[in-house]
C-alpha positions as CSV (number, residue, x, y, z in Angstrom):
1,M,-1.1,-10.9,-12.3
2,A,-1.9,-8.5,-15.1
3,P,1.0,-6.6,-16.7
4,E,1.5,-3.2,-15.3
5,R,1.1,-0.1,-17.5
6,P,4.3,1.4,-18.9
7,L,6.3,3.5,-16.5
8,S,6.4,6.4,-19.0
9,G,3.4,7.9,-17.2
10,F,5.4,8.4,-14.1
11,Q,6.5,11.8,-15.3
12,M,2.9,13.0,-15.0
13,A,1.8,10.9,-12.0
14,R,3.5,11.9,-8.8
15,T,0.9,10.6,-6.4
16,I,0.8,7.2,-4.6
17,Y,-2.2,6.0,-2.9
18,V,-1.8,4.5,0.6
19,L,-4.9,2.5,1.3
20,N,-5.8,1.1,4.7
21,G,-8.7,-1.3,5.3
22,P,-10.9,-2.2,8.2
23,N,-10.0,-1.6,11.8
24,L,-6.8,0.2,10.9
25,N,-8.4,3.4,12.2
26,M,-8.1,1.7,15.6
27,L,-4.3,1.5,15.5
28,G,-2.7,2.5,18.7
29,T,-5.5,1.0,20.8
30,R,-6.4,-2.2,19.0
31,E,-4.3,-5.2,20.2
32,P,-1.1,-3.1,20.8
33,E,0.8,-6.3,21.6
34,I,0.3,-7.3,17.9
35,Y,0.0,-3.9,16.1
36,G,2.0,-1.6,18.4
37,R,1.1,1.8,19.8
38,A,1.4,3.8,16.6
39,T,-1.8,5.4,15.3
40,L,-3.1,5.7,11.8
41,A,-2.1,9.3,11.9
42,D,1.5,8.2,12.7
43,V,1.3,5.8,9.7
44,E,0.1,8.6,7.4
45,K,2.8,11.0,8.6
46,L,5.5,8.3,8.0
47,C,4.1,7.7,4.5
48,A,3.9,11.4,3.6
49,A,7.5,12.0,4.7
50,T,8.8,8.9,2.9
51,A,7.0,9.7,-0.3
52,A,8.1,13.4,-0.2
53,G,11.7,12.1,0.0
54,F,11.2,10.8,-3.6
55,G,9.3,13.9,-4.8
56,L,6.0,12.0,-4.5
57,T,2.8,12.8,-2.7
58,A,1.1,10.2,-0.5
59,D,-2.7,10.2,-0.7
60,C,-3.6,8.3,2.5
61,R,-7.1,6.9,2.8
62,Q,-8.8,4.5,5.2
63,S,-12.1,2.7,5.0
64,N,-13.8,-0.1,6.9
65,G,-15.9,-0.8,3.8
66,E,-14.8,-3.1,1.0
67,G,-16.7,-1.1,-1.6
68,E,-15.1,2.1,-0.6
69,L,-11.7,0.6,-0.8
70,I,-12.5,-0.6,-4.3
71,D,-13.7,2.9,-5.2
72,F,-10.3,4.3,-3.9
73,I,-8.5,1.9,-6.3
74,H,-10.7,2.9,-9.2
75,D,-9.9,6.6,-8.3
76,A,-6.2,5.8,-8.3
77,H,-6.6,4.3,-11.8
78,A,-8.7,7.3,-13.1
79,K,-6.2,9.8,-11.8
80,R,-3.2,7.7,-13.1
81,A,-1.6,7.3,-9.8
82,A,2.1,6.3,-9.8
83,G,1.4,3.4,-7.4
84,I,-0.6,1.9,-4.5
85,V,0.5,0.7,-1.1
86,I,-2.3,-1.3,0.4
87,N,-3.0,-2.8,3.8
88,A,-6.4,-4.3,3.2
89,G,-6.5,-5.7,6.7
90,G,-8.9,-8.6,7.1
91,Y,-10.1,-8.1,3.5
92,S,-6.7,-9.3,2.3
93,H,-7.8,-12.8,3.3
94,T,-11.3,-12.7,1.9
95,S,-11.8,-10.2,-0.9
96,I,-11.6,-11.5,-4.4
97,A,-13.2,-8.2,-5.3
98,L,-10.2,-6.1,-4.0
99,H,-7.9,-8.5,-5.9
100,D,-9.9,-7.9,-9.1
101,A,-9.9,-4.1,-8.6
102,L,-6.1,-4.0,-8.2
103,V,-5.6,-6.2,-11.3
104,A,-8.0,-4.0,-13.3
105,A,-6.3,-0.8,-12.2
106,N,-3.0,-2.1,-13.5
107,I,-1.0,0.1,-11.2
108,P,2.3,-1.0,-9.4
109,T,1.1,-2.2,-6.0
110,V,2.8,-3.2,-2.8
111,E,0.8,-5.0,-0.1
112,V,1.7,-4.3,3.6
113,H,0.7,-6.0,6.8
114,I,1.9,-4.6,10.2
115,S,2.0,-8.1,11.8
116,N,3.6,-11.2,10.4
117,I,0.4,-12.8,9.0
118,H,2.2,-16.1,8.5
119,A,2.9,-16.4,12.2
120,R,-0.7,-15.9,13.1
121,E,-4.0,-17.8,12.7
122,S,-4.1,-20.1,9.6
123,F,-6.9,-18.1,8.0
124,R,-4.5,-15.2,7.7
125,H,-1.9,-17.1,5.8
126,H,-3.5,-16.6,2.4
127,S,-3.9,-13.1,0.9
128,F,-5.9,-12.4,-2.3
129,T,-4.5,-8.9,-2.5
130,A,-0.9,-10.2,-2.4
131,S,-1.3,-12.0,-5.8
132,A,-2.4,-8.6,-7.3
133,A,0.8,-6.9,-6.0
134,F,4.4,-7.0,-7.2
135,A,5.5,-7.3,-3.6
136,S,4.2,-8.1,-0.1
137,L,5.7,-7.1,3.2
138,C,4.6,-8.3,6.6
139,G,5.9,-8.2,10.2
140,F,7.9,-4.9,10.1
141,G,5.3,-3.0,12.1
142,I,4.5,0.4,10.6
143,D,8.0,0.6,9.2
144,G,6.7,-1.8,6.6
145,Y,4.9,1.2,5.0
146,R,8.3,3.0,4.6
147,L,9.8,-0.1,3.1
148,A,6.8,-0.4,0.7
149,I,7.2,3.1,-0.5
150,D,11.0,2.7,-0.9
151,G,10.3,-0.4,-3.0
152,L,7.5,1.2,-5.0
153,A,9.7,4.2,-5.7
154,A,12.4,1.9,-7.0
155,R,9.9,0.1,-9.2
156,I,8.6,3.3,-10.8
157,G,12.0,4.9,-11.2
158,A,11.7,7.6,-8.5
159,V,14.9,8.6,-6.7
160,K,15.4,10.2,-3.4
161,S,16.0,13.9,-3.5
162,G,19.7,14.6,-4.0
163,E,20.4,11.1,-5.5
164,K,21.5,10.6,-9.0
165,V,19.7,8.3,-11.4
166,K,21.6,5.0,-11.8
167,P,22.2,4.0,-15.4
């Protein structure tokens, strides 16, 4: 994993990108026994509220296309985003290109999966995007996004509104 850029840019960058990959637009109807009944709109609302608690803005994007997800990562780099939370869906297990884009962007990244990928089919057990992230969460349902933002905020030094900075 490439070293992350210094956190000093955090004062300028208050946006985190929340990127969702293929089929996540079908949340709420796609295999609810695995992914639950929450929709992508519910995920985005959760992310916006969680980020706002740290004085951050969540820029939520979804694409079924690998190239567009890579473009989102490049955009996060160009705009000096504070961090990325990514659920690359099935591309997590197949896309070296997404891995390479995350490494090139050099932005603190957390990978999220709604289901526990290690308790599912063997082809889901390896994630290329996980090795480009400082943390990976799976199996917490959509609450994994909240946990990812909490962890990302801690990594970049953001504190919840009303909390004091720890020495």
